[in-house]
C-alpha positions, 0 to 999 in steps of 0.5 A: 109701317116704318114710314107711318110710325115715323110720321106719328112720332113727328106729329106727336113731337109737334107743339100744340100750336103747330098741331092746331095750325095743321088741323085748321089749314087742312080742314079748309083744304078738304071741305071743298072736296066734300061739296065736289063729291056731293055734286058729282054724285048728283050729276052721274046718271041724272043728266042727258048732257054728259059732256056738260056734266063732265066739263062741270065736274072737271072745272070743279076738280081744277078749282078744288086743287087750285084752291089749296094754294089759294087758301094757303097764300091767303092765310099767309097774307092774313097772318102778315107772312106774304102779299095778297095772291092776286094772280091766284085770285084771277085764275080761280075767278076765271074757273068759277065763272066757267063752272057757273057758265056750264051750270047755266047751260045745263039749266037751259037744257033742263038738266039735271033733274035735281038741279040743287045737287049740281049746284054743289059743284060751284059751291066747292069752287066758291069756298076757296075764292070766297074764303080768300077774299074774306081774309083779304078785305074788310068784313063790311066790304065782303058782305057788300060784295056778297050781295052783289055777287048773289044778285049777279048769280041769280040774273045769270039764270034768267036766259035759261028760263028759270022761274022768277021765284026760283031766281030769288031762291038762287040769289038767297042761297048764294048769299047764305053760302057766301056768309057761311064761307065768311064765318068758316074761313075768316074765323079760322084765320082769326083763330090762327092769328091769335094762336101764333100771336100768343106763341110769339108773345110767349117767346118775347116773355122768355127773352124779357125774362132772360134780360131781367135775370141778366139785369138782376145778376148785374145789380148783384155784382154791382152791389158787391163789387162797386164799393170795394173797387172804389175803395181799392182805387182810392187806397191804391192812389193814396199808396202811390202818393205815399210811396213817392214821399217815401212814407212807410204808410204806403205799405199799410195801405197796400196791405189794406188793398190786398185785404179788400181784394180778397174779401171781394173775391169771397163775395163774388164767389158767394154771388156765383155760388147762389147761382150754382148751388140748389136750395130746396126751398128756393127751387120749389118757389122758383118751380111754382113761379116758372110753371105758373108763367108757362100756364101750368098749375103747380101744387107743392106739398111739403108734408111738414118738412122744413128746409134751411131757407124755410127755417131762416124765413120762419126765424126772420118772421118771428116763428110765424108761418107754416112748414114743419121740421125734420127732427126739430129742424130743417132737412140736412144741407146736403139732402135738401140741396140734392133734392133742389137739383131734382126739382130744378131738373124736373121743372126743366124737363116738364117745360122742355118735353111735356105739354103739361097742364098740372104738376104736383111736387110732394116732399115727405120723410119716410121711416122712423127715428131708428134709421134716421128716416129717408127724404122722399120727393115725388114730382108728377106731371101730365101732358107727356108723349108715350114712352119711346115716342121721342128719341135722344138720350140726354144726361140730365137724369143720369147726372141727378142719379150720380148726385144722389148716389153720393148720398146713397140716394136713388132716383126713379123715372116712370111713365104712368097711364094717362100720359103722366110722368113721375119722378121719385127721389129718395135720400137717406137722412143718415147720409148727411154725415157720410156725404157732407154738404160738399158731396152735392153742393157745387158745380153740376156735372158737365152736360147736365140740363141742370147746369144749363138751366140755372136757378129754377127761381130764374124764369128767363132761364127756364123759358129759354130752355123751353124755346131751345127744346122746341126749336131743336125738335123737342129731343127728349131724353126719355123724361118729360 
């Protein structure tokens, strides 16, 4: 029981790409066995040549068993992972020729009474080798070879005394079987190649997004430090020359250098703080962007709640645009920053631990004027494995609870029916005075996913986290 449970957990933890690959491959592996069983059942008790019938069934079993490795290697070659399986093709061709020879011998003895049923055994052997050939050659070449092979199969039955009309039927049936094999195996291989190419493209997009984010940070640092460093260099050189002449102006120049250096430190801190602090408006926009890039429909409902960034954007646009306010203004800085961290961590978890298609974020204010009200953020997403199906115990949500606790806030996470997950954060607006902006804004606790994720507005950091979660076996922390 424990082993089966562990297998189920491993299967659920696979990505959809990996699951689709397994479904396709095992379908191709098992289909020949169904034809073999049908042919074997038609032969049992319906022939007076049990030796030939047994040999035909044995050859069919060998072809089906050997065909698994042949199909696997042919798919690997089609996907560009390995070379063509020439040796396996040769061995399987010998087995198929042997089964056709035995079938012709049975037909020469007038056996079995239902010859169409016995023909399913060579069909079971034709599936792996025909499918492998369809993956290794062009479609035009395969169709031409199918016509030739069907004609040879029909001609092989001439010595057994099969009527001419039946020979034509055998040839036509063989051709259509080969055509069906082409559609089954070649289309399956094409499907796998498209799926894996999309997965590779997604990873490439993640790496490009990371590179773009690094370039953006580099541009910001250059804009901040480039001019100041140039001024510092020039003034230092001027101070050196003045000092050599014994001019007292050298002291003034060095004082100016000191002032510019301190200003540069402040500007660098501002740049870094933009990456370390969370702004609700920025995080919501970033979450929508990165989830859309991952193919997840994200809907954001502010419910008339404003943020500091939203208020600044509205002021810059001359008061136009949507977005309400709380008590005539935006959410308090500490509250909206804490909720921004919730959005960032929730988005990271959706990307790491769920195969979501939809995500909804709702921000509202509950309560009246008497108690100041409570800011409520609810984040729902689908595509979540059942509770307890993934192990691990991350610290991301625990870090959020500690962050919200500094403002007397709460965080709840619950699995809901239908494979959905809800993350709810509540922060009293009156806690702004007690907690202050410094209670939540700044460096996140070490080890939290938020610290690793970076700004939610940076899609490269988001996607790299998802790839890391997939390569690590998607070790969940109990939340999607």
